C-alpha positions as CSV (number, residue, x, y, z in Angstrom):
1,X,-37.4,126.6,-64.1
2,X,-37.9,127.1,-60.4
3,X,-39.8,124.4,-58.5
4,X,-42.7,125.3,-56.2
5,X,-44.4,122.9,-53.9
6,X,-48.2,122.5,-54.3
7,X,-49.0,124.0,-50.9
8,X,-46.7,127.0,-51.5
9,X,-48.2,127.5,-55.0
10,X,-51.7,127.5,-53.4
11,X,-50.7,129.9,-50.7
12,X,-48.9,132.3,-53.0
13,X,-50.9,131.8,-56.2
14,X,-51.5,135.6,-56.8
15,X,-47.8,136.4,-56.6
16,X,-46.9,133.4,-58.9
17,X,-49.5,134.6,-61.4
18,X,-48.0,138.1,-61.4
19,X,-44.6,136.7,-62.0
20,X,-45.9,134.3,-64.7
21,X,-47.6,137.2,-66.4
22,X,-44.1,138.8,-66.6
23,X,-42.7,135.7,-68.4
24,X,-41.5,133.4,-65.7
25,X,-42.2,129.7,-65.7
26,X,-42.6,127.4,-62.7
27,X,-42.8,123.7,-62.1
28,X,-45.3,122.8,-59.4
29,X,-44.4,119.7,-57.4
30,X,-46.3,117.4,-55.1
31,X,-44.2,115.4,-52.6
32,X,-41.1,116.5,-54.6
33,X,-42.4,115.2,-57.9
34,X,-43.2,117.5,-60.8
35,X,-47.0,117.5,-61.6
36,X,-47.6,120.7,-63.5
37,X,-46.1,123.7,-65.1
38,X,-47.2,127.3,-64.7
39,X,-46.3,129.1,-67.9
40,X,-47.6,132.4,-69.5
41,X,-50.4,132.0,-72.0
42,X,-49.0,132.5,-75.5
43,X,-50.9,135.2,-77.4
44,X,-51.7,135.1,-81.1
45,X,-49.6,137.5,-83.0
46,X,-52.2,139.6,-84.7
47,X,-49.7,141.3,-87.0
48,X,-48.4,137.9,-88.2
49,X,-51.9,136.7,-88.9
50,X,-52.7,139.8,-90.9
51,X,-49.5,139.5,-92.9
52,X,-50.3,135.9,-93.7
53,X,-53.8,136.7,-94.8
54,X,-52.4,139.5,-97.0
55,X,-49.9,137.1,-98.5
56,X,-52.6,134.6,-99.3
57,X,-54.8,137.2,-100.9
58,X,-51.8,138.4,-103.0
59,X,-51.1,134.9,-104.1
60,X,-54.7,134.3,-105.1
61,X,-54.6,137.5,-107.1
62,X,-51.5,136.4,-108.9
63,X,-53.1,133.1,-109.8
64,X,-56.2,135.0,-111.0
65,X,-54.1,137.2,-113.2
66,X,-52.5,134.2,-114.8
67,X,-56.0,132.7,-115.4
68,X,-55.6,129.9,-112.9
69,X,-58.7,129.1,-110.8
70,X,-58.6,127.0,-107.7
71,X,-61.2,124.6,-109.3
72,X,-58.7,124.0,-112.0
73,X,-56.1,122.7,-109.5
74,X,-58.5,120.2,-108.0
75,X,-59.1,116.7,-109.2
76,X,-62.7,115.5,-109.9
77,X,-64.7,115.3,-106.7
78,X,-61.9,116.9,-104.7
79,X,-62.4,120.0,-102.5
80,X,-60.1,122.5,-100.9
81,X,-60.6,120.7,-97.6
82,X,-59.1,117.6,-99.2
83,X,-56.0,119.5,-100.2
84,X,-55.7,121.1,-96.8
85,X,-55.8,117.7,-95.1
86,X,-53.6,115.8,-97.6
87,X,-51.0,113.7,-95.8
88,X,-52.7,114.0,-92.4
89,X,-53.1,110.8,-90.4
90,X,-56.3,110.2,-88.6
């Protein structure tokens, strides 16, 4: 990753942004020490999200056809949110 001084980054920000938009990454330094990274924003892959939602719906339909309801998978006083957060540390 190329290093760019803070002054140079400020002076040439528009060019750095254009290059970053094309996929380049930069480390911005201050007095020779790295202080920030300029990286492209990662976009959500809409197709992957749609495929995942379709797969979830398909799985739920498979459960429904087998006569399995989500409520039947839960313990007493347990909700879907509890299952989703199972094993998380707070």
